[in-house]
N, C-alpha and C positions, 0 to 999 in steps of 0.2 A: 526620551531620546530623541524625539520630534524628527523621526526619519520618514520617508515615504516607501510604499512597496505596493508594487502592481501584484494582484492575483489573478491567474486563468484558473477560470472554474468557479462558478457561484453555486457548485453543489455542497452537501453539508459539511463536509472536511474543508473546501475552501472558504466558507462562510465562517466555520469555527476558529480557522485561523486568523482570518480578517478581523474577527470580534477580538480574539484576543491580542492581536498586535495593535489595533485601534484602541484598545482598553489602555494600553501602556504609553500611550500620548502620541504615537505614530499615525502617519495618515495613510490610508488604504485606499485604493480602487479595484473593483473586483470586474473583470471581464467576463460576460456569459453572454450565450446565443439566446436566452431567452428572455424575452421582452417583460415577460410577467415576473420573473424573479428579479430582474434589474430594477422595474419600477418599486417593487417593495423595498428592495434595498435603498434606492434614491430616497424613500421615505422613512429612512433609518429603522427600518423594522427588520426582523430576522424572517425570512420566508419560510423556516422550518420549525420555529417555536412562536406559538402565539403570545402576545403582551412581552416579547423580549425585543429589546432596542439596541441598535449598533450604535457605537461611538466612534467618531473620525472615520466612518467608512461609507464609500461612494460607489457606484456602479455604473457601468457602460456597455453599451453592444457595439462600441468601436475597437478595433484590435489598434490601430494607430493611434487612439487615445491611450489606451492602457499602456501601449508600447514607451511612448514619451512620459508617462506619468513620472518614472521612478527609474533610478540605477539598480533596484534591487526588484528582482520578480518572482514571486513563488508559483509554481506549477503544480496546480491540484486538479488536473484532468484526468479522465478515464486514460490509460495507456494507449490504447489502441487510437485516441483520436489526438495526441499529442505532435505527431508528424504533420498531419493537415493543419492543424491551428498555429503552429511555430512557422511552419515554412515560408508563409508570405511575409513574416516579421523580420526588423532588422535589429537583433539583439546584441550587436558588436559592442564589445567592453562591459557588458552588462554581468550582473552577479545574479546566477539563476540557481533557486534553490527548489529542487525536487520533491515535492510532497505526495507523488503519485507511487503506489505500490504495484510492480508487475515487470511482465516481459512482452516485448512487441513479437506476436506471433511471425509476420511475415519476415522479419531479420533475424528473431532470436535475442534481440538486443535489448539491454538494460536501458533505464530512461537517460542517464547520463550520455549514453552512447548515442541514443536516439538523437538528444539535443544537440550532442557535439558533430554529429553528421551533416546536420542542416544550419547549425549556425556557428560560424567560425569566431574566434578569438572572444569568447566569453568564458567566464568560470563557471563551472557546475558544481553544484552542491547538494546532498541528499539529507531530508530530515525523514527522520522514521523512527519507529519503537510503539509500544502499546500505548494506543491513543484514540479512544473512541470519539468521534466527533461530539457526540450529544455531551458527553462528560467533558470536554474541553470548553465547550459553548457555556457549559454551567459552573465554570470556575473551578472543577474538582480537581486533586492533586494528579500530576501527570508528569512522567520523566520520559524524554525522547533522547535521541542520539543524532548530532549533526555532522556528517562526513564529508571531506574534502581532502583538497591537496594544499590550500593555503591556511594555515594556522592562523595567520594574523586577521584575515578575512573572516575566518571562522569564530573568532574570539569577538568581533565586531558584531557578528550575526547573533552569537550566543548572547550579548548585551542587550541587544534589541529583542529577542524572544522571551528571555528570561522575567519570572516572576515567581513569588513565593509559592505557587501552585503549579508551576509550569518549569520544570527545571530541564536544561539542555546540557548533554554531555557530548564531548568532542571525540572523533575518530579518526584517524587517517587511512582506515580500509572503506574507500568509498565501493570497491567492489562487493565485500561483504555485507555491508550495511543495506545496498540495495538488494540483493540477493535474499537476505535474511526477510525483507519485507514482502518478495514477490513468492519465495517458496513456502512461507507458512501457510499461503491462502490455500495451497494445494493440500496441505496436511489438514488443514482446518475443515475442508470439504469431507476429507475421508473420517475424520472424527465426527462430523455431524450425520454422514451416514451410518456408521457405526451406532450412534445413540438414536437415530431414526428406526433402526432394526432392533433397537432393544439390546443391546449387546452389554451394556453395564458400564461401570467405573473402571473396572478392571482392563477392559480393552481399549476404553480411552486412554488410559495411562500408558498402555503399550503402545498404540499410537503415537502419542506425544512423544515417548522416550524413543522409539525406532525412527520416529519420523524425523526428530533432531538429528540422529545419525545420518540419515539420509540426506538432510539439509547441510551437513556438513561434508559428507562425500561430494555433493554436487559443488557447492560453494568452494572447496579447496581445487577441486578438478578445473575450475573456472578462473583462480588466482586470487581468490579471498583468502584471509586469515582464518584458521580455526577457530580462535577465540572469541572473534565477532560473534560467532552464532551461539555463545553462552550468555551473551550480553543482552540489552534491551531489545535491539532490531532484530534477534533471533529468538531465544528462547523465551524473552519476556513477551514480544509480540506473539509468538506461537501460543503460549499459554492462553493469553487473552482471546486471541481470534478461534482458537480451537473448542473454549469451554464456556463461551458466554452466548446467551440468547440474543444479544444485540449485533452479534457478528453476522454479516451478510453470508460470507462462505460457508460457516457453521451451519447458518440456517438454510441455505441452499442443498446441504448434504442430508440435513435432518429430515427435509420434506422429502427427498429423493429416496431416503431410507424407509419414509413411511410410505412410500408408493406413488408419489407423484412424478411426473415425468418432467425432464429440465425445463421445458417449456414452461408447464404450468406451474412448477417451482419460482421461476424467474417473473411471472406474472404478480404471483403472491407476494415476493418481494419487492416490485417495482421500483429497484436501483440497481446501479451497476455493479457485479460480482466479478471482480478480476480474477479469480482463481479459475474460471473456466475458460480464460484465453491462456493465462499462464501455465496451467498444464499441458496444454497443446505444445507451447515453447518448450516446457521443462522435459516432456517426453523424446522431443527431437534432440535436445541436447545431451539427453542420457544416452541416446544411441549415438550420437556421433564422438562423444567422449569415452563411451563402454562404461558407463557409471552403473551400479548395481544401485537400482530407484524401485523396488519392488511397490512400495505404497503409492507413489506417483502415479505408476504404471497402472495399477488397480484403480486408481480413480479415474484415470484416463477412460479406461474401459467402459466405465459405468456413465460418466458424464458426456464423452464423447462418441463412444462406439454404443451407447445405449443398451448395454448389458444388464441383465438383472443384478441389483446390489447385493443379493444373498448368494447367488452363485459365484459372484466374484470375491466376496469374503470368504466363503469356503476355500476357493483356489489359493487365497493368500494365507489362510491360516493353515492350510495343508503343507506349504512351500516350507523347505528344509530350513531352520533357525541357523544363522551364522552364529560364531562367538558373539557375546553380549560386549565384549570390549573391542569387538574389530571396526576401525574406523570411527571412533568415539573421539 
């Protein structure tokens, strides 16, 4: 395609997307605050995988340089950092693809809402789905969904991103795709806690199923389409994140279930775990809209309030079950 893309964020996911886009003949410029990361990328090396090289990918410490590099900009930043990084930029007329998953705690907003708050007259899209950075870097088969309001631009982006091992499906449900990527992190923490407590496969299956129902209740209350949560950005990403040892959110829950504090677990993981902040926003939203969200609330009690996970699990198990068909 020989297009240009700017990428905000030199973390694993930002580099994985940059490597993939660059391998298709596009030119990519990554912005990151870390001089060490930027220098490694400038040497065409992958900062996260030894002996792995990047094609058509460069990096910069300059916000102005990455801003002016391309009409297309991928946001791969921790959600809580997006407002700070994007506020001084001028992105008028640009196409912005959010690859960040979560909700802003201070405003309870989705990423597209954050961007539209601070950057007027730009088009915002969302790329989400079951996609571990390490597997995208290795070129393993991956399917994601791109959501937005302009079908023509989405088809252009699909052509720029697609390869035999990276399939891009399109959706017009921006709200649902964003919420699926955010909410699944909370359920994944809950599943990790269950695994850490030794509750077994039956319990994890129950949490996945009822957690998906909870995602649907929250999502539809906020304007999303119900069917979106049964696709890649909902059920697909939930199953991946809640069941794999590669998942940071599931790993956080697992370590807590094994007896570590949240702070100690985060030290061991050494990376951003979006679900910690997202659960705070989700609980506030569930209160505001009077949404029944027992799994999210139980996760909040453990991760934020610091209650004993076994006590919270017992409380959750003792709560009266609703109809299995209710709100599915």
